[in-house]
Residue, then its C-alpha position, 0 to 999 in steps of 0.5 A: m525187201f519192198a516187194d509183196l506176195t503179188s510180186f511172185d505171181g509169175a514164179a508161183f504159176y509154175l508151182k500150181d498143181k505141183f505143190q500145196l502153196l502158201r505165200y504170205d507178206c512178211r511184216g512191213q510188206g503188203k498187207s501184213s502189220k507194220p509196227d514202228v520197230v526194227y523188223s529183225l530176222e528173228d521176228h520174221v522167222l517167228d512170224l513164219k513159225e506161227i503161220l506154219n504151226e497154225l496151218k499144221l503144215t508138214n514136209i515143208i519146202l521153203v523158197g525165199l528171195s533176197n531178205g526172204g532167203r535169209i528168213v528161210l535159211e534161218y528158219a531151217r537152221r532153227f527148226k529141223k522139220v524142213h525138207a528143203v530150202v531154196a534161197c535166191d539172191t541172198y546172204d548169210k552175213p551182212s558184210p561191211l560192203l553190203k551194209a554200205k549199199l543198204i545204208s545208202w538207200l536209207r540215207a537217200h530216203e531220209e534226205s530226198g524221199p522214196l523216189h530218190r531211194f528207189d533210184i539209188a537202189t535200182p542199179w543194184i537190183w535189176g539185171e541188164e535185160v530188165f533195163s533193156l527190155k522190161s523198163e515197164l517193170i522197173l517203172s511199175y515198182r517206182d510208181k509204188a515206191g512212195l506208198t511205203l511208209d517212212h518208218v517201214v522203209k527204215n525198219l526193213i533196211l535196219g533189219a536187213l543190216e542185222t544178224d549173222i546166220e550160221i548156215s553150217e548148222i542147217d541139216c536139210p538140202v539147200l539150193l542157192v540161186a544167184g543172178d550172174e548180174d546181181l550187184l547187191t549180193p554177188v555170185f561170190y557171196h553164194e559161192a562162199m555160202l556154198l562152202k559152209l552148207k552141209l548139203g548145198e548146191l549152187a545154180i547161177v542164173k541169168s538175172g540181177h538181184a531180183s531173179l524170180i521177179e525178173k525171170p519167173t521161168i527160173m522157177d520152172k527151169t532151175i528150181l523145180p527140177w531140183l525140188f523134184k530131185q529132193t522129193n524123189k530122194q525122200v520117196r526112195e528113202 
């Protein structure tokens, strides 16, 4: 939720020379606009629609992580000209437990500021290996926690608490990627989502909630083979 497009440099490396690649910051993130309104799922989806329409892109494959996973799922539900979707470490319906987790982040921020919010959220986000071997990655994000404006933190979290996605209405193939150590949106969330999808597959990977940031090689080893399978199907058809 608090990442920007540079967070995915490692994963994007594996896509170059294979696909025409578009990355962008959602509203509230990175260099995008940061109005003081709740950043709703609908707003995120319509922002993406505007970008794709402006660039006249077709044969679209969407990849999203966490809240980005929600955006690509809802986009594919609304707009049928999507070839395939990859949704990582995400959810279709904000459960009472998930809402409680996210609200605890907001309360920590309101009571004690961005570093406290970051420290409360951190155990829910990162996997064991990151804590053991890549502590500098966590510290780099902690150093940036205070750069996010207060109203942006509030509006991003409140937006994540809203809106159920009827993923059974998605017509294109969907790959769900779930970190086996994801405590925020656990594997069983994704297993339940899989049962609702018309053309769904589930890959369980060794990571926490931020799979593509923790282990960019997931793009190469798990996602790309699935994407190539989908593009080959289209060629045969």
